[in-house]
Every structure is written in C-alpha cells, then in structure tokens.
N, C-alpha and C positions, 0 to 999 in steps of 0.2 A: 776601398773605394777611392778613386782619384780625387784630388782637391777640387778640380773643375766640376766633377759630378756632385760633390758635396755642396758647392756653391749653387749649382743648378737646383738641387733639392731644396735648399734653404730659401732661395728666391721664389720657388714655386709655392712653398708653404706660406711665405709672407704675402704673396699676391692673393692666394685663396683665402687667407685669414682676413685680409682687408675686404675682399668681396663678400665674405660671409658676414662681416660686421656691417657693411653697407646694406646688405639684404635684410639683416635683422632690424636695422634702424628704419628702413623703408616700411617693413612689415609692422613695426610698432606705430609709426605715424599713421599708416592706413587703418590700423585697428582703432586708434584714438579717434580719427576722423569719422569712421563709420559708427563708433559708439556715440559720439556727440550728435551725429545726424539722426540716428534712430531715436535717441532720447528726445530731440526736439520734435520729431514727427509724432512721437507718443504724446508729448505734452500738447502739441497742436490738436491731436485727435481728441484729447480730453477736454480742451477748451471749446471745441465745436460740437461735441456730443451734448445732446439736450439733457439737462438736469432740471426737474421740477423746481420752481423757486422755493427757497427756504422760507419758513414763517418769519414775518417781520417782527423784530424785537419790540415789545410793548413800549409805546411812547416815542419811537423813532420817527413815525409819521403820524401827524394828527389827521384823523379821518375827515374832520370838518375844516381844518386849516383856517380857523378864525371865523367860522360861520359866514362864509362868503355867499352872496346871493346872485342869481341870474346868470345868463349866458356869458356876460362880460367877465365873470369870475374864472372862466376857463383860461383866458390869456394871463390873468394875474397869477394863477397857480403855476402855469407853465414857466413864467418868468422867475417866480420865486424858487423853482426847482432847477433853473438853468437848463431847460429842455429845448430841443430843436425839433423841427419837423423832419420826417424822412425825405430824402432827396429822391428823384424819380428812379435812380438806379437801385434804391433800397426798397421800392414798393413791392408788396406781396412776398416779403421774406418770411421764412419760418421764424418762430420765436427764438429758437436756438441760435439763429444766424443774425438776428437783429442787433444793431449797435445799442449801446447804453446811452442814457441821458437823452431819450427821445420820447415824443408823444406820437401816437398813431391811433388807428381805428381797427376794430375787429368785428367780424360777423357775430351778431348776438347768438345765433344758433350754434356757434362753435364752442361757446362757454360751457354749456351743460356737458357736452361730449368731453371737453378737456378736463373738467372736474371729475368725471367718472374714471378717465384713464389718461393722465397727462402724457404718457409716453406714446400712446397710439393715436392720440387725437390732438396733436400739436397744432395750434392755430397760426394763421398768417397775419401779418401786420400790413395795413394799408396806409398810404400817405394822405388820404383824404382828398377833398373835404368830407366831413361827416355825412354819410348817407342815412338820414334820419330813420327811414322805415326799417333799416336792416343792421345798423352798426352802433357801437358804443366806443367811447374814447378809453384808451389805456395809456399809462405812463410806464416806461421802463427806466428805472433810476440808475444812478451810477454804480450802485452795489448789485445791480442785476435783478432786484425785486420788481414785481409787477403790481401796479395799482389799477383798479377798475374805477373809472371816473364817471359819476352820474349825479343825479339830483334826488333829494328826498324832501319830505314835509318838514316843517319846523320841529314838530315833536320828535321825529326820528333823528333829526340833526342834533338836537339837544341830548338825546339818549346816547348817540354815538360819541358826542363830544365829552360826555361824562365817563365813557367807557362802556361799550356794549356788553350785555350779559351773555354768558355762554349759551349757544343755541338760539340767539335772538333771531326773530323772523321779521322782515319788513319788505317794503317794495322800493326798488331803485328804478329811476327813470333815465332814459338815455339823453333827454333834453329837459331844459327847465320849462315848467308851465305853472299855471295858477295854483295848483295844489301841491306842487313840489318845486321850490325855487332855490333850495339850499344845496350847494355843491359839496359832494363828499368824495373821498378817495379811499377805496377799500382794498387792502392787500389781498391779492388773489389767493394767497396761501391761507387766508382766514375765512374764505367762503367754503362752506361745506357742500351746498347743493343749490341749484336753480330749480325751484319747483315748477315754475311756469313762466312763460313769456306771453304777454297780452298786448293787444292793441288798445290805445287810448286815442280818442278823437284828436286829430291835429295834423298829421299822425304822430303819435308818441308811442314808444315801446315801454312797457312796464315789466320788470323782472322781479318775481317773487323769490327772495333769497332767504337762505338760512345760514347763519354763521356757525363755525365750529365751537 
C-alpha cells in the first residue's frame, strides 16, 4: 500500500473515531437529561396524587386550643396557625391540589362520603365566607394534615382537652350557639364516622361524630 493511501486510511479512522466519540457523548447527555426529566415528572405525579391524611401525632394539635369561645375564636386560631384564606383562583380545588397553611370551607354532606372512601369521595375546598346551612370550616396545616373546626358544649370541650376516649361520641356544630360555644379542631384522620347531620334552629348544623 502506498504511503499516501496509508495516510488517507489513518485520517479516515481518526475522523470517524472523533465522530463516534462525539455521538457517544451526545447520547450520554441525552440519556441523563431524559432520566432527570422522567424522575422529576414521577416525583411531581406523586406530589399531586391524593393520599389520605395521616393520623395526627398525639399532642401535636390541641383540639380545644386553650378553650376558646365564640365565633371570634375562629380568627384567633387562624392567626395562631399562620393560615391564610384561599384566593379566588384556588376556590373549589380538590383537597389533593389545595395549598397548605390555609383555611377553607367544605360541604357538610361531603364529610361522611369522604370518611367512607377517601380516594373516591375527595371533597373540594371553598374560599368562603361560611355558608352556615351547608358548610363547615377546615384547616390544612403546613404538614398537610386536615382539621375540622367547629363548636361543642363545655363538657365535651373539657373531655377533648383532657384527651378523648377511644370511640368517643359527641355532637359538633358548624357555628357557635348558646349550647355549644367552645371552638375545637378535630384531626380528620381521628374521625371514624359521621352518624348523622341535623338541623338546629338558627340555622345551625349538628354533626353526630364518633372518633376512632
């Protein structure tokens, strides 16, 4: 083989070796990029997928929060938990898509369905104001846990403040009135069932609850 032909072959090998290396590098970069993108999408899907709220650790939230009384206690508790109202763009969001550290309102009739099957009966959060005949206040805390906020009698408030017994049954009202003026916050995960929802003159709604 002539010297010129040898040089031509060597040059061809060098050129194709460089091209192969470049192609390999580009392929590696694309593989890494796609891997990161798919991982982030997977993480995002996990974050937006609804997961029923985990039980609140005992003692992390006081049900009575100092035995506060009357409707004015609502705003006091919201401030103590650094909660904000939903903005108009967030109104009617599903629970799984709702932001944290907010207070909102839910349809009373959605609670029993949710407790029976959280995955198929996910409720929506409204921005308010509270529609007394139909709604009750909820708090979504920074850790994602959900509290149902209402009012109970003094006797029930004292029992809850001391630590409710397993399977305790009592009535929770969606607004304060003469027979129930003590504000309480019940972890949704601690409620076993809503046995009944009744009208009280006013109008006030009464929820007959049973705890786990």
